[in-house]
C-alpha positions in Angstrom: -75.5 42.7 21.2 -78.1 40.0 21.9 -76.8 37.4 24.3 -79.0 34.4 23.7 -81.0 32.7 21.0 -83.4 29.7 21.1 -84.2 27.2 18.4 -87.4 27.8 16.4 -90.7 25.9 16.4 -91.7 23.6 13.5 -92.6 25.1 10.1 -96.3 25.1 9.1 -95.5 25.6 5.4 -92.6 25.3 2.9 -92.3 26.5 -0.7 -90.1 25.3 -3.6 -88.2 27.8 -5.7 -89.6 27.4 -9.3 -88.2 28.6 -12.6 -85.1 30.4 -11.3 -83.6 32.6 -14.1 -80.4 34.7 -14.1 -81.0 37.7 -16.3 -77.6 38.0 -18.1 -76.9 37.2 -21.8 -75.1 33.9 -20.9 -77.2 33.3 -17.8 -73.9 33.2 -16.0 -72.4 35.5 -13.4 -69.0 36.2 -11.8 -68.0 37.8 -8.5 -68.3 41.3 -10.0 -71.6 40.9 -11.8 -74.7 43.1 -11.4 -77.8 41.3 -12.5 -81.5 40.4 -11.8 -82.6 37.0 -10.6 -86.2 36.0 -10.9 -88.2 32.9 -9.6 -91.6 31.8 -8.6 -92.9 30.8 -5.2 -96.1 29.2 -3.8 -96.8 27.1 -7.0 -96.3 30.1 -9.2 -98.7 32.3 -7.3 -95.9 34.8 -6.5 -93.2 36.2 -8.8 -90.1 37.5 -7.2 -87.2 39.5 -8.6 -83.9 40.2 -6.8 -81.8 43.0 -8.1 -78.3 42.2 -7.1 -74.8 43.7 -7.0 -71.5 42.4 -5.5 -71.0 42.6 -1.7 -67.4 43.9 -1.9 -67.0 44.0 1.8 -67.7 40.3 2.5 -64.1 39.1 1.8 -61.7 41.9 2.9 -58.1 42.1 1.7 -56.0 39.4 3.4 -58.9 37.2 4.3 -57.7 33.6 4.9 -58.7 30.1 5.8 -56.7 28.1 8.3 -57.1 24.3 8.1 -56.5 22.6 11.5 -55.7 18.9 12.1 -57.1 16.8 14.9 -54.1 17.8 17.1 -54.9 21.5 16.9 -52.1 22.3 14.5 -52.7 24.6 11.5 -51.4 22.5 8.6 -52.5 24.7 5.7 -53.3 28.4 5.3 -55.0 29.7 2.1 -55.9 33.2 1.2 -59.5 33.6 -0.1 -59.7 34.7 -3.7 -62.4 37.3 -3.8 -63.0 36.3 -7.5 -64.3 32.9 -6.4 -66.9 34.2 -4.0 -70.2 35.0 -5.7 -71.8 36.9 -2.8 -74.4 39.6 -3.6 -76.7 42.1 -2.0 -79.6 44.1 -3.2 -83.3 44.4 -3.1 -86.4 42.2 -3.4 -89.3 43.0 -5.7 -92.8 41.5 -6.2 -94.7 41.5 -9.5 -98.3 42.7 -9.2 -101.3 41.7 -11.3 -100.6 44.5 -13.8 -97.0 43.2 -14.4 -95.3 46.1 -12.5 -92.5 45.4 -10.0 -92.7 46.8 -6.5 -89.8 47.1 -4.1 -90.6 45.1 -1.0 -87.3 44.6 0.9 -83.7 43.7 0.9 -81.8 40.6 -0.4 -78.6 38.8 0.3 -77.7 35.9 -2.0 -74.7 33.6 -2.7 -74.8 31.9 -6.0 -73.8 28.2 -5.8 -74.3 27.4 -9.5 -75.1 29.6 -12.4 -76.3 28.7 -15.9 -79.7 27.4 -17.0 -80.3 25.6 -13.7 -79.0 28.0 -11.1 -78.7 27.3 -7.4 -78.4 29.9 -4.7 -78.8 30.3 -0.9 -79.4 33.3 1.3 -82.2 35.4 2.6 -84.5 38.2 1.5 -87.3 40.2 3.0 -90.8 40.9 1.8 -92.6 43.5 3.9 -90.3 42.7 6.8 -91.0 39.0 6.6 -87.7 37.2 6.4 -87.5 34.6 3.6 -84.8 31.9 4.0 -83.5 30.2 0.8 -81.8 26.8 1.3 -80.6 24.1 -0.9 -82.7 20.9 -0.4 -79.6 19.2 1.1 -79.1 22.0 3.6 -82.7 22.1 4.6 -82.8 18.4 5.3 -79.7 18.6 7.5 -81.0 21.5 9.6 -84.8 20.9 9.6 -86.8 20.6 12.8 -88.0 17.0 13.2 -91.6 18.2 12.7 -90.8 20.3 9.6 -92.3 19.3 6.3 -90.4 16.6 4.6 -89.3 16.9 0.9 -88.4 14.0 -1.3 -84.8 14.0 -2.3 -84.1 14.3 -6.1 -81.2 13.4 -8.3 -80.3 17.1 -8.7 -80.4 19.8 -6.0 -83.3 22.1 -5.8 -84.1 25.1 -3.5 -86.8 25.7 -0.9 -88.0 28.8 0.9 -89.7 29.3 4.2 -90.7 32.6 5.9 -90.5 33.7 9.5 -94.3 33.8 9.3 -94.4 30.1 8.3 -93.0 29.2 11.8 -95.5 28.0 14.3 -96.2 30.2 17.3 -94.1 32.0 18.5 -93.4 33.2 15.0 -89.7 33.9 15.1 -86.6 31.6 15.0 -85.1 33.5 17.9 -86.6 33.5 21.4 -84.7 36.4 22.8 -84.0 37.0 26.5 -87.0 39.4 26.7 -89.3 36.4 26.9 -90.4 36.5 30.5 -91.8 33.0 30.7 -88.7 31.1 29.6 -85.5 30.6 31.4 -82.6 32.3 29.5 -79.2 30.6 29.7 -77.6 34.0 29.2 -78.9 34.8 32.6 -76.8 32.0 34.0 -73.7 34.0 33.0 -72.7 36.0 36.0 -71.0 38.7 33.9 -74.3 39.3 32.0 -76.3 40.0 35.1 -74.0 42.1 37.2 -75.8 45.4 38.2 -72.6 47.4 37.6 -72.3 46.2 34.0 -71.7 49.2 31.8 -74.7 48.3 29.7 -77.0 48.6 32.7 -75.3 51.8 33.9 -76.0 53.5 30.6 -79.6 52.4 30.7 -79.9 53.9 34.2 -78.5 57.2 32.8 -80.9 57.3 29.8 -82.7 60.3 31.2 -79.4 62.3 31.1 -79.4 62.2 27.3 -76.4 59.9 27.0 -77.6 58.3 23.8 -77.8 61.4 21.6 -74.3 62.5 22.6 -72.6 59.1 22.8 -69.6 58.9 20.6 -69.3 55.9 18.3 -66.2 54.6 20.1 -68.2 54.4 23.4 -71.0 52.5 21.7 -68.8 49.8 20.2 -65.6 50.2 22.3 -62.1 50.8 21.0 -62.0 48.6 17.9 -60.2 48.0 14.6 -62.7 49.9 12.4 -61.8 53.1 14.1 -58.2 52.6 15.3 -56.7 49.8 13.2 -56.0 47.7 16.3 -58.0 45.4 18.5 -59.4 47.0 21.6 -59.3 46.0 25.2 -62.4 47.8 26.5 -65.8 48.9 25.4 -69.3 47.6 25.0 -71.5 47.2 22.0 -74.8 47.5 23.8 -75.0 50.4 26.2 -78.5 51.5 25.0 -82.1 51.0 26.0 -83.2 49.4 22.7 -86.9 49.9 23.4 -86.5 53.7 24.0 -84.2 54.3 21.0 -85.8 52.3 18.2 -85.2 54.2 15.0 -82.7 56.6 16.5 -79.4 56.4 14.6 -77.6 59.0 16.7 -74.0 57.9 17.4 -73.9 55.5 14.4 -71.4 56.0 11.6 -72.5 58.5 8.9 -70.4 56.5 6.4 -70.4 52.7 6.2 -67.6 51.0 8.1 -66.4 47.4 8.0 -66.0 45.2 11.1 -63.6 42.3 10.5 -64.8 39.0 12.1 -63.2 35.7 12.8 -65.1 32.4 12.5 -64.0 29.0 13.8 -65.6 25.6 13.2 -65.4 22.7 15.6 -65.2 19.1 14.5 -68.9 18.6 14.8 -69.7 21.6 12.5 -67.1 20.6 9.9 -68.4 17.0 10.0 -71.9 18.1 9.2 -70.8 19.0 5.6 -69.6 16.7 2.9 -66.5 18.8 2.3 -64.6 21.7 3.8 -65.4 23.7 0.7 -69.2 23.2 1.3 -68.7 24.3 4.9 -66.8 27.4 3.8 -69.5 28.3 1.3 -72.2 28.0 4.0 -70.3 30.2 6.4 -69.9 32.9 3.7 -73.6 32.7 3.0 -74.4 33.2 6.7 -72.1 36.1 7.2 -73.4 37.7 4.0 -77.0 37.6 5.3 -76.1 38.6 8.9 -74.3 41.6 7.6 -77.6 43.1 6.3 -78.9 43.5 9.8 -75.6 45.1 11.1 -75.6 47.5 8.1 -79.2 48.4 8.5 -78.9 48.9 12.3 -75.4 50.4 12.8 -74.2 51.2 9.2 -71.5 48.6 9.8 -71.0 45.7 7.4 -69.2 42.4 8.3 -66.1 41.2 6.6 -65.0 37.6 7.0 -61.3 38.1 7.8 -60.3 34.8 9.4 -61.8 31.4 9.0 -60.4 28.5 11.2 -61.7 25.1 10.0 -61.1 22.1 12.2 -60.9 18.6 10.8 -64.2 16.7 10.6 -62.8 13.9 12.9 -63.2 14.8 16.5 -60.1 14.2 18.6 -60.2 11.8 21.5 -58.8 14.4 23.8 -59.3 18.1 23.3 -56.0 19.6 21.9 -54.3 22.1 24.1 -54.1 24.6 21.2 -57.9 24.5 20.7 -59.5 23.0 23.8 -63.0 24.0 22.5 -62.8 21.5 19.6 -64.7 18.7 21.3 -67.7 16.5 20.3 -71.2 17.0 21.6 -71.7 15.4 25.0 -74.0 15.9 27.9 -71.2 17.0 30.2 -70.3 20.1 28.1 -72.9 22.9 27.8 -73.0 25.8 25.4 -71.9 27.9 28.4 -68.8 25.7 28.8 -68.0 26.1 25.1 -68.4 29.9 25.4 -66.0 30.1 28.3 -63.3 27.9 26.7 -63.6 29.6 23.3 -63.4 33.1 24.9 -60.1 32.1 26.6 -58.8 31.1 23.2 -60.0 34.3 21.6 -58.0 36.2 24.2 -54.8 34.7 22.8 -55.5 36.3 19.4 -56.0 39.9 20.5 -53.7 41.3 17.8 -55.7 39.9 14.8 -57.8 43.1 14.3 -61.1 41.1 14.4 -64.1 42.8 16.1 -65.2 39.4 17.4 -64.9 35.6 17.0 -67.8 33.2 16.5 -67.5 29.5 17.2 -69.7 27.4 15.0 -70.9 24.0 16.3 -73.7 21.6 16.0 -73.9 21.2 19.8 -76.8 23.1 21.3 -77.9 22.8 25.0 -81.6 22.1 25.0 -83.3 24.9 23.0 -80.3 27.2 23.3 -78.6 27.6 19.9 -76.6 30.8 20.6 -74.8 32.5 23.5 -72.7 35.6 23.9 -71.3 37.9 26.5 -73.3 41.1 26.8 -71.7 44.2 25.3 -68.3 42.6 24.4 -68.1 43.2 20.6 -64.6 44.5 19.8 -63.2 43.4 23.1 -60.2 41.4 22.1 -58.6 40.5 25.5 -60.0 37.7 27.7 -60.6 38.5 31.4 -61.6 36.2 34.2 -64.7 37.5 35.9 -66.3 35.5 38.8 -65.0 32.3 37.4 -66.1 33.1 33.8 -63.7 33.9 30.9 -65.1 37.0 29.1 -64.1 38.3 25.7 -65.5 39.4 22.3 -66.7 35.9 21.4 -69.9 34.0 20.9 -71.1 30.4 20.2 -73.7 29.6 17.5 -75.1 26.2 16.8 -76.1 25.2 13.2 -79.7 25.8 12.4 -81.9 26.6 9.4 -81.7 30.3 10.2 -78.1 30.4 11.3 -77.6 33.9 10.1 -80.2 35.3 12.4 -78.5 33.8 15.4 -75.1 35.2 14.3 -76.7 38.6 13.9 
């Protein structure tokens, strides 16, 4: 598990999505459709095709949304109807000069509107270069202040930017490997303890622990193996540099990790409705799941979504003390501690981890997590920190990468 993410640099280039076309007889799709989606990029210099099928794992059985008032009380619970979620996965193709299509990567898309003027959001890859598709309105809300500006139109449109369009350094995420930058994750005492099991396993790498490591040691005791939330275990435990491409210990058949997501008042308030917020969260989890599936053969299922009211309370509610507005006195580390304690009260919910979505970053830090705590459901106090299977993610234009 990565423990820290930084905000990206400004974009050097942005493309509009041109001539999007859903290839079905009616040009419409439902949650169970399998179809092709084509569009042009870069002023029609590049023709893209996405071959898509339903992501059946994104909304597991029993998935629900809990709506919370300003006092921290759940006033409404709704089960998510899978038939209403048009979330798809598949592959990206490029058309060459001879008209042939070449498979160039993966695709994850959520259809917002079908018909003759479709709208969709998500991500796809061309030769390992991540392409991020956003509605114009989403882009304007999450853009860097120095990103290209686009004129708003009466109807929504879509834009795409690539990881390679981001100014140096070329990735959204400045991970903790960057030696020259201070990493807030290193301020978490738990993450830097020499006796942490992650570091212990790295020190034992010469003993061949990786090749013989059982799956439950890699991810801890968790619901995808046992049906119950676990109390111990670590999701890291490997020297990533020395094991790139090695899938030993990963599941041989795909498994589903159930996840919980909570929004604070700032995140809910950044959307024009709770439905729009819900759609965005499904889009981010759908895209993030691609990296989990490719790396661990584990896909993500949005099991519980807790949505706070868009109005921030004057005093943090006792039931959800992490639901507070952005202020200079509360850092992303503070939010992680408070949210982790809350996560520990929900240890019987079968979720592998919980993510708090907010708009409150601390400087350039837009994501923070405890090292190796995926599938750890209880909260434990360690050197004044409250540690559990929880993380905090601030809203950005590449939110799914921070989640992953």
